[in-house]
C-alpha positions as CSV (number, residue, x, y, z in Angstrom):
1,M,-31.9,-15.7,-13.3
2,L,-31.2,-11.8,-14.1
3,L,-28.0,-11.8,-11.6
4,A,-27.4,-15.2,-13.8
5,P,-24.5,-13.8,-15.9
6,A,-22.4,-11.6,-13.6
7,L,-22.3,-14.6,-11.4
8,A,-20.5,-16.6,-13.9
9,A,-18.0,-13.5,-15.4
10,I,-16.9,-13.0,-11.5
11,V,-16.8,-17.0,-11.3
12,A,-14.2,-17.3,-14.5
13,V,-12.2,-14.4,-13.8
14,M,-12.2,-15.5,-9.8
15,G,-12.5,-18.4,-8.9
16,F,-11.9,-20.4,-11.2
17,P,-7.6,-19.1,-11.5
18,L,-8.2,-19.5,-7.4
19,V,-9.1,-23.0,-7.0
20,Y,-6.3,-23.8,-10.4
21,L,-3.6,-21.8,-8.2
22,L,-4.1,-23.8,-5.0
23,Y,-4.0,-26.4,-7.6
24,M,-0.5,-25.4,-8.0
25,S,0.4,-24.7,-4.5
26,L,-0.4,-28.9,-3.6
27,H,2.4,-29.6,-6.3
28,K,6.2,-29.4,-7.0
29,W,5.7,-27.6,-10.5
30,S,9.1,-26.4,-11.7
31,L,9.5,-24.6,-15.4
32,I,12.9,-25.5,-15.2
33,G,13.3,-28.5,-16.7
34,T,11.3,-31.3,-18.1
35,A,9.7,-33.3,-15.0
36,A,5.6,-33.7,-14.2
37,P,3.9,-31.9,-11.4
38,A,4.0,-33.6,-9.0
39,F,1.8,-33.9,-5.8
40,V,3.3,-32.8,-2.2
41,G,-0.2,-31.8,-0.2
42,F,0.6,-29.1,2.3
43,G,4.3,-29.8,1.3
44,N,4.9,-26.4,0.5
45,F,3.1,-24.3,2.9
46,A,4.8,-26.9,5.1
47,A,8.6,-25.8,3.4
48,L,7.4,-21.5,3.4
49,A,7.9,-21.7,7.7
50,D,11.3,-23.0,7.7
51,D,12.2,-20.5,4.9
52,D,14.2,-17.7,6.5
53,R,13.6,-14.9,3.4
54,F,10.2,-15.4,3.5
55,V,9.6,-14.6,6.8
56,Q,11.6,-12.5,6.2
57,S,9.7,-10.6,2.8
58,L,6.7,-11.1,5.3
59,L,7.6,-9.1,9.0
60,R,9.0,-6.9,6.1
61,T,5.3,-6.0,4.5
62,L,3.6,-5.7,7.9
63,Y,6.0,-3.1,8.6
64,F,5.8,-1.4,4.8
65,T,1.5,-1.0,5.1
66,A,2.1,-0.7,8.9
67,L,4.9,2.6,8.4
68,G,2.2,3.6,5.1
69,L,-0.9,3.8,6.7
70,A,1.0,5.4,10.0
71,T,1.6,8.3,7.2
72,N,-1.2,8.1,4.6
73,L,-4.5,9.5,7.0
74,P,-3.0,11.3,8.9
75,A,-1.4,13.4,6.2
76,G,-4.9,12.8,4.0
77,L,-7.3,13.5,6.9
78,G,-4.7,16.8,7.6
79,I,-4.4,17.7,3.5
80,A,-8.4,17.7,3.6
81,L,-8.7,19.6,6.0
82,L,-6.7,21.6,4.6
83,L,-8.5,22.1,1.2
84,N,-12.0,21.9,3.4
85,R,-11.2,26.0,3.8
86,E,-11.6,28.6,1.2
87,F,-8.1,30.1,0.3
88,F,-6.6,31.8,-2.2
89,G,-5.5,28.9,-5.5
90,R,-7.6,26.1,-3.7
91,G,-8.8,25.1,-7.3
92,L,-5.7,24.5,-8.8
93,L,-4.2,22.7,-5.5
94,R,-6.7,20.3,-5.6
95,A,-5.6,19.9,-9.7
96,L,-1.8,19.3,-8.8
97,L,-2.3,17.4,-6.0
98,I,-4.1,14.1,-8.3
99,F,-0.9,14.6,-10.8
100,P,1.4,12.2,-8.4
101,M,-1.6,9.5,-8.3
102,V,-2.3,9.6,-11.9
103,A,1.6,8.9,-12.7
104,T,2.0,5.4,-13.6
105,P,4.2,4.2,-10.1
106,V,7.2,2.8,-12.4
107,A,7.4,5.8,-13.9
108,M,7.3,7.9,-10.4
109,G,10.1,5.2,-9.4
110,L,12.0,5.9,-12.4
111,V,11.9,9.6,-10.6
112,W,12.1,9.6,-7.5
113,V,15.5,7.2,-8.2
114,V,17.1,10.0,-10.2
115,M,16.0,12.1,-7.4
116,L,17.6,10.7,-4.5
117,D,21.0,10.0,-6.5
118,P,23.7,10.4,-4.2
119,S,26.0,12.1,-7.6
120,L,22.8,13.5,-9.5
121,G,20.1,13.4,-7.6
122,I,18.6,17.6,-6.3
123,V,17.8,15.3,-3.0
124,H,21.5,15.5,-1.7
125,Y,22.3,19.3,-3.4
126,L,19.0,20.6,-0.9
127,F,20.1,18.9,2.1
128,G,23.9,20.0,1.7
129,L,22.1,24.1,1.6
130,I,20.7,23.7,4.9
131,G,24.2,22.5,6.3
132,I,24.0,18.4,6.2
133,A,27.2,17.6,4.0
134,S,26.6,14.0,3.9
135,P,22.3,12.9,4.5
136,P,21.6,9.3,4.6
137,L,22.5,7.4,1.4
138,W,18.2,6.1,1.5
139,L,18.7,3.3,-1.3
140,S,21.3,1.8,-0.3
141,D,20.9,2.1,3.5
142,T,19.2,-0.8,5.1
143,N,17.5,1.0,7.8
144,W,16.7,3.9,5.4
145,V,15.6,2.0,2.1
146,I,11.6,1.4,3.9
147,P,10.9,4.3,5.1
148,T,11.7,5.6,1.7
149,L,10.0,3.8,0.0
150,V,7.4,4.1,1.9
151,F,7.7,7.9,1.7
152,V,7.8,7.5,-2.1
153,D,4.5,5.5,-2.1
154,A,2.6,8.7,0.4
155,W,3.8,11.1,-1.8
156,M,2.4,9.3,-5.3
157,W,-0.9,7.5,-2.9
158,T,-1.6,10.5,0.0
159,P,-3.7,12.4,-2.4
160,M,-5.4,9.6,-2.5
161,V,-6.7,10.2,0.4
162,A,-7.4,13.4,0.7
163,L,-9.8,13.1,-2.3
164,I,-12.0,10.7,-0.2
165,C,-11.4,13.0,3.1
166,S,-12.2,15.4,1.3
167,A,-15.3,13.7,0.6
168,G,-16.3,12.7,3.7
169,L,-15.5,16.1,4.5
170,A,-17.6,18.3,2.4
171,A,-21.5,16.0,3.6
172,L,-20.9,16.3,7.1
173,P,-23.6,18.7,8.8
174,V,-22.7,21.6,10.0
175,E,-25.7,21.7,12.8
176,P,-23.1,20.1,15.5
177,F,-20.8,22.3,14.9
178,E,-22.8,26.0,14.8
179,A,-23.6,24.0,18.4
180,A,-20.7,23.6,19.2
181,I,-19.5,26.8,17.9
182,V,-22.3,28.1,19.8
183,D,-21.4,26.7,23.1
184,G,-17.7,27.9,22.8
185,A,-15.9,25.0,21.8
186,S,-12.6,25.1,20.4
187,A,-11.1,23.9,17.0
188,W,-9.5,21.2,18.2
189,Q,-12.6,20.0,20.8
190,R,-14.6,20.2,17.3
191,F,-12.0,18.7,15.4
192,R,-11.9,15.9,18.6
193,Y,-15.8,14.8,19.2
194,L,-17.3,15.8,16.2
195,T,-14.8,15.9,12.7
196,L,-13.0,12.7,14.2
197,P,-15.9,10.7,15.1
198,L,-17.9,11.7,11.9
199,M,-15.2,11.4,9.7
200,M,-14.2,7.2,10.1
201,P,-15.9,5.7,8.1
202,M,-14.4,7.7,5.7
203,L,-11.3,7.1,7.4
204,V,-11.6,3.0,7.7
205,V,-12.4,3.2,3.6
206,A,-9.3,5.6,2.8
207,A,-7.2,2.3,5.0
208,M,-9.0,-0.4,3.0
209,L,-7.9,0.6,-0.1
210,R,-4.6,1.9,0.8
211,L,-4.2,-1.2,3.0
212,M,-4.4,-3.1,0.1
213,D,-2.4,-2.1,-1.6
214,L,0.6,-1.9,0.6
215,L,0.3,-5.2,1.0
216,K,0.8,-6.0,-2.7
217,V,3.2,-3.3,-3.4
218,I,5.5,-4.6,-5.5
219,D,6.5,-2.3,-8.3
220,I,7.8,0.7,-7.0
221,V,9.5,-1.6,-5.4
222,Y,11.2,-3.5,-8.3
223,V,12.1,-0.2,-10.0
224,M,13.8,1.4,-6.7
225,T,15.9,-1.1,-5.3
226,E,15.3,-4.7,-6.7
227,G,15.0,-6.0,-3.9
228,G,18.2,-4.6,-2.1
229,P,20.5,-3.0,-0.4
230,G,20.5,-7.5,0.5
231,H,17.7,-8.4,0.8
232,A,16.4,-5.2,3.1
233,S,13.3,-4.2,0.9
234,E,12.0,-7.8,-1.0
235,T,8.1,-7.7,-0.4
236,I,5.5,-10.6,0.3
237,N,5.5,-10.2,-3.1
238,L,8.7,-8.9,-5.0
239,Y,9.8,-12.3,-3.4
240,N,6.5,-14.3,-5.4
241,Y,7.3,-13.1,-8.3
242,L,10.9,-14.0,-8.0
243,V,10.3,-17.5,-6.4
244,A,7.3,-18.3,-9.3
245,L,9.1,-16.9,-12.3
246,S,12.6,-15.6,-12.3
247,Y,13.5,-19.4,-10.7
248,G,10.9,-21.6,-12.0
249,K,9.5,-22.4,-8.7
250,V,5.1,-21.8,-9.5
251,G,4.2,-25.1,-7.4
252,Y,6.2,-22.5,-4.1
253,G,5.3,-19.4,-5.8
254,A,1.6,-20.5,-5.7
255,A,2.4,-21.2,-1.6
256,V,3.0,-17.9,-1.7
257,A,0.6,-16.4,-3.6
258,L,-2.6,-17.9,-1.6
259,V,-0.2,-16.4,1.3
260,L,-0.7,-13.1,0.8
261,F,-4.2,-13.4,-0.9
262,A,-5.4,-14.6,2.9
263,L,-3.4,-11.4,4.1
264,V,-5.4,-9.4,1.9
265,L,-8.2,-11.1,2.4
266,L,-8.2,-11.1,6.9
267,A,-7.6,-7.8,6.2
268,T,-10.0,-7.0,4.5
269,L,-12.8,-8.2,6.7
270,A,-10.8,-6.3,9.4
271,L,-11.5,-3.6,8.4
272,I,-15.4,-3.6,7.0
273,R,-16.3,-5.2,10.3
274,L,-14.6,-2.1,11.8
275,R,-16.5,0.2,9.0
276,R,-19.6,-1.2,9.7
277,A,-18.9,-0.5,14.1
278,A,-17.7,3.4,13.3
């Protein structure tokens, strides 16, 4: 009985919208025109399989997510290991590390658009100082746009991974490390056989949080490229936004949203099982 109010709130906030989203996905429903929604069953989901733009946006999202995790986790752990040492200015560095994370992604995206501008941006100027007169057009080159967006995302959210890993490092027992030093283990051996296994649960938590964000990314992509050049940086969430709200196909957009929901749910459940195993 004591749990009933909380359960009712969860059902109201999450359960009802999800059921209504499923209802919308089973209809051909458009905001354009006056035609009433028509029941099509799983027709919208069948159409997704033949929608090359949807398939490409899904593959692009998976690429973005894999590249983001491969960047965030090692960098975050490396920063945490650095901050775990005693050195002058460590407190200041920790404070500065939080700044990108607390700023709004839209504002940071606009800042990076200016910095990466080929005519006015400081990035091209810095490349020129080291003798590279014609660096890539970071946001206009189809080969570089996704890695560039991943870099900007990592710049904003790697500090969160570093903070999680720092908390994990602070909680590690000291006795195994003291015993390893007595036994003559090198710094690499202590990291490989002690730090990394003991940190695995925290790394899985960080990976789970970043995975959910990376799969749902839309803000920096929309601000920096709007999915361009062409559709080279169009993620599944951005495609869903365009289909449902720009093109008015809310039924089809609901089907895309459910696919994204299932993708995030399955990935999160897999990482939860991995954390339990760790």
